[in-house]
Structure formats: structure tokens, C-alpha cells
N, C-alpha and C positions, 0 to 999 in steps of 0.2 A: 708688616708681617707678624710682629709680636702681638699686635692688637688682634689680628685675625685668629692666631692660635689661642689667645686668651678667651675670645668669644666662643671658639669651638669647644674649648675645655669647659666653659661655663654651661654650654648646651648639653654636653655629655653628662656633666655632673647633675644637671637638673633631671635628665632622663633617668639616670640611675636612682636618684632620690624618689622620683615618682614611682618607678618600678618597685622599689623596696616598700613604699607605702602600700601599693596595691597588693603585694605578696603578703604583707603583714596584717593588714586591717580589713581587706575586702573578703567576703565569703567566697568559697571555691566555685560555687555556681556562677557567681558574677564574674569571677576571673576567667572561667571557661568561655562564657559568653563574650567577654571582651576580647579574648584571644581569637575567637572565631571571626568576629567582626574586623579585628585588626588584620587577620589573614586575608579576608576578602578585599580590604583596601589595598593590601600589598599586591594581591593578584591583579587588581586593576592597574596598578602602577608598574608592576613587573611583567614585561611582555614575553617572558620565556617559559617553556615547559621543560620539566625534568622527568626522566624515566630511569628507574633503577633496575639492575639485573643482579640479583644476589648469587653468591657462589654456591650456596646450598639451598635447595628448594624443599618444600614440604617440611618435614621434621628434621631437616639437615642431615638426613642419613645418606643422601646421595648428592653428588656434585651435579649442578645444573649443566645440562648440555648447552643451553643458551650462553651461559657464562664462559664455558670452554670455547665455543665457536667465536664469541666476541674477542676473547683473549687471542685466539689464533689469527683472527682478521686484523686486529690492531698490531700484532707483532709483525705481520707481513706488510701492512700498508702504512702504518703511522708511527711505528717505533723509532724510525730514523729522525722524526721531528722532536722526540722527547729529549730532555736534557739529563734525566735520571732514568736509568734502566736497571732491570734486575735480570740475572741469568739463572735459568733453570735447566736441569737435566731431565729430558722427557724420555721415558721408556718407550721402546718399540717405535722409534722415529729414525728416519734416515739422517736427520740433523739433530743429534741428541742434545746439543747446547742451543737453547732457544732464548732470545732476548725479548723481553716485554717491558712495558712501561711500569715504573716502580709505583709503590703506594703513594697516594696523594699527589700524583703527577697528572697533568692535563695535556691532551693533544687535540689538534683540530682535524677535521675531516670535511670532505666536500662531496656532495651528491646532487647531480643535475643543477649545479650552480648554487646550491644552498650550503651554507657553512654550518657545521655542527661542532660540538665540543664533547669529548670523552674524558672522563676523570676516573682514575682508579682509587677507590676510597677504602680505607682500613680504619675501623673504629674498635675501641676497647669495649668488651662486654663483661659483665660480672659472671664468674664461674661458680657453679654450685656443686659441692661435694667433690667426688673424684671423677668428674666427667672426662671422657676421652677426647673431647673437642677442645680446641684452643680457646682462650678467653678473649677472642677477637673475631670479627667477621669482616669479610671483604665484599664489595660489590662495585659494579661499573655504573656510573651515572652519565646518562646522555642528556645534553642540554641543547635546545633549539628554539627558534622563534615560533610563537604560537600560530602565526599565519601559515606555517608549513606543516601543520599538524597532520593533515591527511597524507601528504607525501611521505612523511617520516614513518608514521605508524602503519601505513599500508604497503609502501614500496621499500623504503630504505632499510628498515629492520629485517625484512625478509631477505633483502639483498645481502646484508651483513652475515646473517645466519647461513645462507646458502654458500656464500663465498668462503666463510670460515670453515664450513664442513668440507668443501672441496679441497681447500688448502691442507686440512688435517689428513684427508685421505691420500693426497698426493705425497705428503711428507712422511706418512707412516711407514714403518718397516713391514714389508710383506711377510706372511707366515706360511709355513707348510704344515698342515695338520694331518694326523692319522688317528683313526678311531681306536680307542682302548678296547681290549678284549672284554667280552661280556662275562661278568662274574656272578650275575644273579642279583647283585645289589650294588649300590653306590654310596660312598660316604657323603657326609654333609658338603653340599655344593661341589662335589667332585664332577668334573666335566667328562663327558663321553669322548671328547677329543683332546689329544695332547699335541703340542706344536713346538717347532723350532723356527728359527729365522730362515726365510727363503732367500737364498743368495745365489741362485743359479744364474750364470752370466749369459745364457742363450738369448739371442734376438733374431728377428726375421732377417736382418742383414747378414748374420753368420750362419743361418740355417741353410743346409745343402738341399736345395729343392728347385724344381723348375720355376723360372721367374713368373710365368703366366699363372701357374697354380698358386704360387705364393701371393701374388697380387690379388687373386680371387678371394683367398682366405682373409687377407687384410681388409678388403672392402666389405666382406661379410661381417667381420668383427666390428668395424666402424658403424655399419648400419644397425647392428644389434645394440651397441652402446648408446646410440642416439635415438633408439626406437621406443622409449618409454611411452610416449603419447600414442604412438602407432599401435603398440600392443594393447594398450587400454582401449583404443578405438575399436579394434577388431575383437575384443573380449577374450584375449589369450594371456596366460601367465607370461611374465617377462623373463623368459628363459630360452635357451637354444641348445640343441644336442648336436654333438660332433662324433662321428665314427671314424677313427683313424685305423687304417688296416694296411698290411703289407708284411713282407718277410722280416725276420729279426734283424736288427741293425740298420734299419732304414730311417731312423730318426723320429719315431713316434713320441717318445718321452721328451726329446729335445724340443719338439714342436710344442708340446704342452707348456714347457718352461718359457718358450718364446711368446706364446699367447698370454701367459700370466704377466710377463714383463711388459708386453705391449698394452694390455688392458689395465695394468696396475691392480690385479686381483690377487686375493689369497688363493691357495690351492689346498683342497681337501682330498687326500689320497684315501679312498674308501676301500678297505680290505673286507670283502664280503664274507670270507670264511671266518672272520672274527665276530660276525653279527649273529646273535642267537636266533632271532626270528623276525617276521615282518614288522611286528610292533617295535622292536628295537631299531629296525631300519628307519621307521618313521621318526622316532625320537632323534636319531642322528641327523636326519634332514632338518628337523626343527631347530637344532642347535648350530646349523651352519649360518653364516652371515650372508648378507647381500654382497654384491661385487665379489663373487667367488667362482672358482672352477672346481667342480666335483669330478674326480677322476676315478674310474674303475679300469685298471690296467689288466690286460689279458683276460677279458671277460669270458672267453671260451674256457679258460682254465679255472676260473674262480669257483663256480658251482656248476652242477650238471644241468644247465638250462637247455642244452641241445637235445637231450633225450626225453624231454617232458611232453613231446607231441609225437604222434605216429608219423612215420615216413614210409614211403613205398619202397619196393625192392630195389629199383634202379637208383634212388637217392641213397639207399643204404650202401650199395656197391661203390658209388662215387665217394661216399664218406669214408669207407674203408680204404680206398686207394689213397685219398688225401692223407689219412692218418698214417699209412705206411710210408708215404713220402717224407713226412715230418716226424717220424716215430721218435727219434732221439730227443728232440726238443720237447715234444708234447708229453712223452712219458715222464721226462724229468720234472716238468711242471706239475703233472698229475700226482706223481709220487710225493712231491713236496707239499701239496695241499690236501692230500687224501685224508689224513687224520683229522684235520680241522673241518673239512667240509662235511664229515659225518655228523658232527655236532651242530651244524648250522641248519636251521629249518626255514631259511629264506626261500621263497618260491618264486617262480617266474611271474606269477600274478602280483606278488608283493613288490618285485622289482619294477614291473610295468607301472604300478601305482606310484612308486617312488619317483619315476621319471616324469609322468604326465597326469597323475591322478589329482584328486582334490587337494591333497597335502602338498603337492609340488608348487602350489600358488601361495604358500605361507611366507614366502620371501621373494624379492625381486632381483633382477639383474644377476642371474646365475647361468653358468655354462656347464653342461654335463657332457663329459667326454668318456667314451668307451674306446679301448684299444684292443686289437686282436691281430693275430698272425693268420687266422683261418676264418675269414668272413663267411665262407660257405657253410660253416658249421653252426652259425648262430640262427636262432629261431627268427623267422621273418617278422614276427610281431614285435621283436625286441628292437629291430633296426629300421622299422618303417618310418616314413616321413611323419613328422609330428612328435616323434620320440628322438630319433637320430636324424635331425633335419638335414645335415650336410655330411656326405660321405667323402672322405679325403683319402685317396690311395697314395701311400708313400712306398715307392718302388725302388728298384736298383738305381745305382748312380748313373746319371746321364752326364753329358759334357757340360751342361749349364751348372749342374750341382758340383761337378769337379772344379770348375772355375771359382766357385765360392770357397770350396775347401782349400784350394791351392793359395787363394788370397789370404785365408785365415792362417794357414800353417806356414807358408813360405813367403807371404807378403809380395807376391808377383802377380802381374796381370797377363803376361804373355811370355812364351818361350818357344824355342825351335822344336821342342819335343811335344808340344801340345797337340799337333796334328796326329802324330802317331798314337798318342793316348786316346784322342777322340775316336779314331778308327777302331781301336781295341774295345772301347766301352760300348760301341754299337753292337758288337758280337759277343761280348762277355758280360755275364751278370755278376756284378760285384757291388756289395752294399756300400753306402757312404761311410759306415763305420770302418770297413776294411780298407777303403781308399784312404781315409784319414790316417789309419794306423801305418800304412806304407809311406805316406807323405811326411809323417812326423820324423824329424831328424833323430838319428839314433845316438849321435854324439855332438859335442859342441863344435867340432871342426867339420862336420858334414855340411857340404854346400848344397845349393838348390838343385844343381844338375844330378848329383848323386841321389837325392831324394826322389826326383822324377824317374830316374833309371830304376830305382828300387820298385816303384809302382809299375813300370813297364814290365819288369821281370815277373811280378806277381800276376799281372794281367795275362801275360804270355803263358804262364804256367796253368792258369785256369782255362785258357783257350785250348791248350793241349789236352788237359783233362777232359774237357767237354768233347773234343774230337775223338778221344779214345773211347769215351762212353757211347758216343753215337756209332762208332765203328763196331763196338761190342754189341749194341742193340741190333745193328744191321746183320751181323753174323748170326745172332740168335734167331732172328726172324727167318733168315734163309734156311737154317738148319731145321727150324720148326716146319717150314713149308715142305722141305725134302722129306721129313719124317712122316708127314701126313699124305705124301704121295702126289703132291701137286707138281713137282718137278721131276722129270725122268733123267 
């Protein structure tokens, strides 16, 4: 063994001596040529290929997306095999503490039976002046056998980047955006949207809605999410419009939150009265991301889109009657937005182009949602198929919706009082919000039966008020008939 080590040491010493002679006495051109030929010989003997993915691309002013996706992929799939890990706090992530392989650590991966090696490399670099960059650089090195070159370069790398992107989207913290008021100018890199973390807990499981209608919406969302190739095939932008309509308190905003949680999308709450004009509206659209829900709540109250087209006398009378029925709510919303809407020059045409014009195709996988309490007041062009593709009515609480609410609030599936409540809900119009408020225990000691009886009392009160209103209308009708001489 000692002789073997002595021979090995002699060989290494000879190599070092030859290398020193070459560096000292041979001209640079000859050394470069020798190095090239040596590399060719090594390539023939070394059967592996290496690909590097640097942390910063171009002029190192921007972090490489490929590097980020590879880091995410390895953290999810291969970090458990590494002996040395590093922990990082990732902003805007559901899992803020992320473990990844440490510098100069190597892990293995397998793809279609082929073994590969990933190494995280960190090397020192010389810094010049007072550069803001650190004096080192990082990159990932992928090593594989050269006979698998096509498989790795064509399929595997694409697979890694795609899966890394999907993992990053799944783990990211969803955000709720709102547009900043138009001020005529914007500071350096000031965004037109501001955001907070979206933490609404609503899901389709807790949404008070008819089961059949709920399943229909879920199927439609799944079809949209998986329809990228289909939309490209038929030549349409990858987007879908939803119109949610119904009385106040029927769960329109809650349904939007449930859709966002189900699809794992960000939410952009667009306040039209804060938009200066149509050009500003397009700029807001451009700055929205893919995998997003763009919401305009109470579209009938946002701007005066309903009066931009002529309507006949009969339609005007119907509109006036509807307005009188909902006067308190509608007038309150109009007063609240009146001052802002005067300064906004967004037109119906501008909004229609925002929904399905040329600019609507500037990003993919978007859902646009309008909500309204008075669907009859909206311009037909605004809610036609192709703009608002699916109309979902959210109405008063039915027995199916009640069972969801009672499960949410009282954690029960059945009770002796359910039949009585079901009978009352068939004849009384009460919104899910009102039903939930009556089910909610008013004190720590309040039991299930007391909460159900509180709901029954509220339903019976509304039933009595409804009967009194019907009796009053009947009396007024009879008196009107007598006054006009139809009854002697």
C-alpha cells in the first residue's frame, strides 16, 4: 500500500512539474491550443454533460425565473435527500420557511428511469468599486449521461420548470388588490394597484347555496381552468365572465371568495369610480396578472351605464317601479358614489372593450365577475353571452342552503325543528345572511335548540309581516275598485 501511495505521489508531482513548465516557458497561443485539445480528449473520456442555470441572467439585474423554479422544484422533490440544507423566509408564501439544498451540496433525481445529479454551486467573484451586488454568484449545475441528451434537454428541463412554477403558485400567498385613485401622474415604478393578503375563509363547502347550482359552478370553473388548449383551438382569449345577481345578503361576495380559494387565484377589486377614463382602465387591465379574478361589485351603482341607451316608455315604467321597491338601498349607494362618478369618464364602450376587446387578450386565465342587485337595470350589451358567459342567481335561503348554514354555525346535521323551519322557508323570503345571524349563538351558554327557535321566531315574524302587507294590498285594491264604481 505504501508503494502504491509513493507511485501516486510521484505521478502527481510529475504532472505538476510539467504543468509549471508549460505555464512558464510555452507561449500563450500554444497553451490555449493545448488546452483545447486536452479538453477534447477529456470530453471523449468523460461521458457526462453539464448544464448550468445561473441565479442572475443578462446583466444580473434580474433574478432568473428558471433558477427560481429549479430551486422550488428541488426544495419540494429532492431536499429530503440532502444532508446539508439552508432555511429561507420567503415573502408572500403560505409556507414562509422554506428548506432548500445548501451551497456546494449535490442531490440526485430520476426522470423516466434516468438518473441525474443537481448541485448548488457558489463561487467567489472579484467585486469592483462599491457595487451593490455580493462578491459571489450562485448557479445550479445539472449533470447527466450524454446518451440521454435529447430526453433531458427536450422533456426533463421543461418538466422541472413547469412543476416548479406550479409549486410556487400553489404555495404563494394569495392577494386582494384594489386600484389606486387616479391622480394624473404616478411616481417612479408606483403601481396602479395596491394589495393586502387575501385571507377570506369561504369555500364551496361552507357556501349557503343549492347543491345542484353549486356543483354546476364548480364544474364550470374546472372546465375553464383546464381549457387553455381548447380556448387556443377556438381562437378565444382564455377568460370567462360571471354575472352574480340577487337581493342584498344572498352571498355574492362570499361566492367570489369561495371561487378565489377554489381556483387559487388573486382577486382584483376594481373600483370604477376611481378610474379617470378608458385609457386608465386599459392600463389597469395590463397590470393585472394571470390566474386572477377581476371583480366589479354593484356594477349598476358604479357608473351610470344603464342610462346610456334609449329605452321605451314601458321599460321606463318598469324601471321606475323597480327603483321604488329598492329605493333605500339604491339611493344610499348612489349618494355614496355620486361625487366620485362625476369625475370618472369611463364609458360603456370602454368597459365593453375592457371585458372582451383586443386588450382583454393581453393575459390568460382570468375570470371577470360583475355583481348586481338589479339585473334588469343593466344594459343588455354588458351582460350578453361572450362577456358575462354564465349568469348565477343567488336568491333567498332555501332548505338546502339552511342545512349548510346550520352545519357551519351549530355543527349539526339534523334536528326535530328542521321540518318546521323548512316549511317556513318555503313561504318566507329570508336571505342567507339573515338566517346566519339568527343561527349564531348570542352567548356562550346558548344551546342548539335555542338558536333554532330564534330562527323560527324571526321567520314567523316575517311571515306575519308578509300576511299583513298582502291584507293591506287587498284592502287598497277593494277600495280602489269601489271608488271607481265597479262595485255597488
